[in-house]
Structures are given as structure tokens and as C-alpha cells.
Phi, psi and omega in degrees: 000138181276116181257019180294159183296320180294321180291322178295319178297320179296317179291326185295320185258007177273158182247127180294174183296322183277015177059026175265124183294138178263121179272165180296327182291344179272349184273135176288134181220124183291338180292338178297335179288336182255328181237097181300134180081011183300312182297319180297315181290329175297315179293321181295314181291325179290318181286329184272313186250353183070026183242133182270110182289342182295336178295315178295318180297322179295315178298318179299318179296320179296316179296317181296317179295322179294316179296320178295320179294317179296317179297322178295318179296321179296315182291325186268338184243305187289318184298318174300326177294317178298317179297329180292328183260011178228160173231156186215153175227134182243139178228138180278162185288342180270012180256149180297327180297329178301313178294324179297316181293321179293319178294322178293317181294331180294341180254356180284134185302323182280315186288326181285350175254019178294160184278343178243109186233156174237136185241143170216165189261142168247142184254129176256122183262021174091012180288163181296324182258104186287171179288161177275099184194177177256133179165174179245146179294152181282142176254358182084352180266356181259015179085000180250131180301156182297332187272353181227130179211130179270129180250135174279131173244129186257135177234159175295147179248200187299140180126181181245140184225127178263145179200158176263143175202122178054041176081009180235152180257115185250161173227119179251117182244128177249117188223158173289143179276135182237145176235116182056039178082001181253129180289130178273128184292136178061025176230136178216177180216153174248131177241119182254118184241146179224144175286119183142170184259007182238141177271002183298319177301324178293317179298320178296319179294320179296318178296319178297314179295320179295313181297320180294318181293319178296320178298319179294319179294320179294318178296319179294319179295319178295321179295317181290325177295319178295321178293321180294321179294321178297321179294324179292322180291328179281000000 
């Protein structure tokens, strides 16, 4: 049976041999399988407003089919080409490098202004050298003692973020980790991609992030050790 739009229109307005009017609800329409009540609303709008809703539905189907075709071409043709000209390194969330990259990205000018962010608190106990975070010092009037203040630190959240660093164009993607198509709870991964055929720029960035994070941890540990020693002497 021909379910084309022209054939449906011809059948819709034709009169059978027995002079019994054929209503829209009697006509087979493949769109009813995708849009419940499509035929009923087409008849309602045509009888009430004199407007054929099938024209809009036809245009919508053409646009949807075109968008699906373009997306398929991008995934099957363009994406392999992009992969050919890029290299990538992935790190799991249970690895120390994962924390190093997130801490490094939290201080990068482009990444810390991303539109998708995740926030957690850092606590400042009143030392001369405050934590690396965004926030204002406590004045004691906000209900928080002067010696303790929680600072929000922002990190990139789920999604992909492009940025420049040392003359290279990188892409940092934070995603949920999946096993056989199933998302693993409380597990994620970071994928660092660079335009080029060498992974050396990624390795250099990882070393930079690791060294900076270790330096910050060492400085924080030394500060707390000095405060603890001062408390013991007092």
C-alpha cells in the first residue's frame, strides 16, 4: 500500500462507490506509529481551522531525516578523520594523575571559566598562606570564626573542553566510566586529546600538572607540620 503524502491526500478527499464519506481516521497513516493521535489531530485542525497539519509533519520529517543523515555522516566519515590527526591519553578516577589534572585545570584561565563546573570546599584555618581557591576571608560577622573559612574551588565537570597550552590545542573530556555500555557508579575518566600525531605534548602537560600538585601538597604538609610543632612547644 502506498503511504505517500500525495496518495493519502488523494484518498482523503475521494468518495467511495457507495457514497460513504471517508474520514481521516479511516485512512492508514504510518505517522500514527510514531505520533499517537496524529490522524485525529489532523482531522480536527482541518475541520476546525481549515489547515492541513500534514504539511508541517512532512516538513518536520524532512528536517529530522536530514539532521540524522548529517549526524551519521559526521560520525562515520568526519570523526575517523579527526581521530587520525589527534592523539589521546585516558586516566581513570582512581589514579593520582586524575587528581593532578583536575587541580591543574582548576587554575587554568580557560578551563576554570568553563560553563560546566563542579565545586567543592577547601578550608582555610587562618594560616598566612591561604588555600588555592576562590573566596573571601572571613570577617567573623558571617557566623564563621576568623580562623576557619570554607572556600569554594571550581573544577571542570562532565563534558569536553578545548584550550590552548604551550602552543598546542588540547581537549579535556571528563566522562563517566562505562563497562560494556553500563555506567559504573562513582567512577569516571579523563581523556586528554591534542591536535597532532604525537603524544609528547600530553605527556609534558601531565608531568607539569603532577609536579605542581605535588609541590602544593608538600607545601601544605610542611605548613601543617610547622603549626603542629608550634602547638607542641606552646
